[in-house]
C-alpha positions as CSV (number, residue, x, y, z in Angstrom):
1,M,69.1,-64.5,-23.3
2,T,71.1,-61.5,-24.5
3,D,72.2,-58.4,-22.6
4,T,69.0,-56.7,-23.4
5,I,67.2,-58.8,-20.4
6,A,67.7,-56.9,-17.9
7,A,65.9,-54.0,-19.3
8,R,62.8,-55.8,-19.1
9,G,62.7,-56.3,-15.4
10,E,63.5,-54.0,-12.5
11,I,65.7,-54.3,-9.5
12,R,63.9,-53.8,-6.4
13,A,64.3,-54.2,-2.4
14,L,62.4,-57.4,-1.6
15,G,60.1,-57.7,1.8
16,P,58.1,-59.9,3.7
17,A,55.1,-59.9,1.1
18,D,57.7,-61.5,-1.6
19,T,58.2,-64.5,0.7
20,D,56.5,-66.7,-1.3
21,R,58.0,-65.4,-4.7
22,Y,61.6,-65.5,-3.2
23,C,61.0,-69.2,-2.3
24,N,59.8,-70.2,-5.8
25,H,63.0,-68.5,-7.3
26,L,65.3,-70.3,-4.8
27,A,63.3,-73.4,-5.8
28,R,63.7,-72.7,-9.4
29,L,67.8,-72.8,-9.3
30,D,69.1,-75.9,-10.9
31,P,70.7,-78.3,-8.7
32,E,74.1,-77.1,-9.8
33,A,73.4,-73.2,-8.8
34,R,71.5,-74.1,-5.8
35,R,74.4,-75.8,-4.6
36,M,76.7,-72.8,-5.5
37,R,74.2,-70.7,-3.6
38,F,74.1,-72.7,-0.6
39,F,77.6,-74.6,-0.6
40,A,75.9,-77.7,-0.4
41,D,73.0,-79.8,-1.6
42,V,69.9,-78.4,0.1
43,S,66.3,-79.5,0.4
44,E,63.3,-77.8,-0.5
45,F,62.2,-77.3,3.4
46,H,66.0,-75.8,3.9
47,V,64.8,-73.5,1.0
48,L,61.6,-72.5,2.3
49,F,63.1,-71.7,5.4
50,H,65.8,-69.8,4.2
51,A,63.5,-67.5,1.9
52,G,61.3,-66.7,4.9
53,A,63.8,-65.8,7.6
54,A,66.1,-63.7,4.8
55,L,63.0,-61.7,4.4
56,S,62.1,-61.3,8.3
57,D,65.6,-61.3,9.8
58,G,66.7,-57.6,9.0
59,R,68.7,-58.5,6.3
60,V,68.8,-56.5,3.0
61,V,67.5,-58.5,0.0
62,I,66.9,-57.2,-3.7
63,G,65.7,-58.7,-6.5
64,Y,65.8,-58.9,-10.1
65,V,61.8,-58.9,-10.7
66,E,60.3,-59.8,-14.2
67,D,56.7,-60.5,-15.2
68,D,56.0,-60.4,-11.2
69,E,58.5,-63.3,-10.6
70,I,62.1,-63.2,-8.8
71,R,64.6,-64.4,-11.3
72,G,67.4,-63.1,-9.3
73,A,68.6,-62.0,-5.8
74,C,71.1,-61.1,-3.7
75,E,71.3,-60.7,0.3
76,L,73.1,-58.6,2.3
77,L,73.4,-59.8,6.3
78,A,75.3,-57.6,8.4
79,S,78.2,-59.1,10.1
80,G,78.1,-60.2,13.9
81,E,81.8,-59.3,14.4
82,D,82.2,-56.0,12.7
83,S,79.4,-53.5,12.8
84,H,80.4,-52.0,9.5
85,G,80.7,-54.9,7.8
86,A,78.6,-57.7,5.6
87,E,78.1,-60.6,3.8
88,A,76.6,-60.8,0.3
89,A,75.1,-63.8,-1.3
90,F,73.6,-63.8,-4.9
91,S,71.5,-66.3,-6.9
92,V,70.2,-66.0,-11.0
93,E,67.7,-68.4,-12.5
94,Q,69.8,-70.3,-15.2
95,D,67.6,-68.3,-18.6
96,W,68.4,-65.6,-17.0
97,R,72.4,-65.5,-16.6
98,R,75.4,-63.9,-18.6
99,A,72.5,-61.0,-19.0
100,G,74.1,-58.4,-16.5
101,I,71.2,-59.3,-13.8
102,G,74.4,-59.9,-11.2
103,A,76.2,-56.5,-11.9
104,L,73.1,-54.5,-11.4
105,L,72.4,-56.8,-8.4
106,M,75.9,-55.7,-7.2
107,T,75.4,-52.2,-7.9
108,A,72.2,-52.2,-6.2
109,M,73.9,-53.9,-2.9
110,I,76.6,-51.8,-3.1
111,D,74.4,-48.7,-3.0
112,A,72.1,-50.2,-0.1
113,A,75.0,-51.3,2.0
114,R,76.7,-47.8,1.7
115,Q,73.3,-46.0,2.8
116,R,73.4,-48.6,5.9
117,G,77.2,-47.3,6.9
118,V,78.7,-51.0,5.7
119,R,82.3,-50.2,4.7
120,R,83.1,-53.9,3.9
121,I,81.5,-56.4,2.3
122,E,82.7,-59.9,1.8
123,L,81.3,-62.2,-0.8
124,Q,82.6,-66.1,-0.2
125,C,81.8,-68.5,-3.2
126,L,82.9,-71.8,-4.2
127,K,86.4,-72.6,-6.3
128,T,84.6,-73.8,-9.0
129,N,82.2,-70.8,-9.0
130,L,84.1,-68.9,-12.1
131,P,80.8,-66.6,-12.9
132,M,80.6,-65.4,-9.2
133,Q,84.7,-64.6,-9.1
134,A,84.3,-62.7,-12.3
135,L,81.5,-60.7,-11.2
136,A,83.5,-60.3,-7.7
137,A,86.3,-59.3,-9.9
138,R,84.1,-56.2,-12.1
139,F,84.2,-54.8,-8.2
140,T,87.4,-55.6,-6.6
141,S,90.9,-57.0,-6.9
142,D,91.0,-58.7,-3.5
143,L,90.1,-62.2,-4.4
144,R,91.5,-64.8,-1.9
145,Q,91.4,-68.5,-2.6
146,I,90.6,-70.2,1.0
147,G,90.9,-73.9,0.8
148,D,87.5,-74.7,-1.5
149,T,86.1,-71.2,-1.4
150,T,86.9,-67.8,-2.9
151,L,86.5,-64.8,-0.7
152,A,86.2,-61.2,-2.4
153,V,86.5,-58.3,-0.2
154,L,85.0,-55.2,-1.5
155,D,85.9,-51.9,0.2
156,N,82.6,-50.0,0.6
157,S,84.0,-47.0,2.4
158,P,83.3,-43.3,1.6
159,A,86.8,-43.2,0.4
160,A,86.9,-45.8,-2.0
161,A,83.3,-44.3,-3.7
162,G,85.1,-41.5,-4.6
């Protein structure tokens, strides 16, 4: 795929009506991408349950939609500990990677977070997930190695936006 792929689809908020398509997207992830997304090998049931919960529990889910199929997504889940914090997670299907979709999703997620008053966004990925670390590094210099994971912290405060 080329860098022009992102021009063929759209970035938009997903809702409960998108549950089946979101589940299909997560189910299409190759085994390694699924392990990177969920930090473990997970069953089809887990994927189905996760997709339904993500689109009904109040988290923000933004998708890259092309030809009426979700090919990439970002979830933003408010932190229970910090009223101004949130965690983000990404997934992009194999044939749609390295086309700028992750950066488009990241930008849309940051904007959605800012609109909701989120001032700190954390992205955690496996230490072996170099593409996610490279994407995060485009938006923050605060990357921390913690055991088998990497934590990226994005300052999303109004001062950082200026």
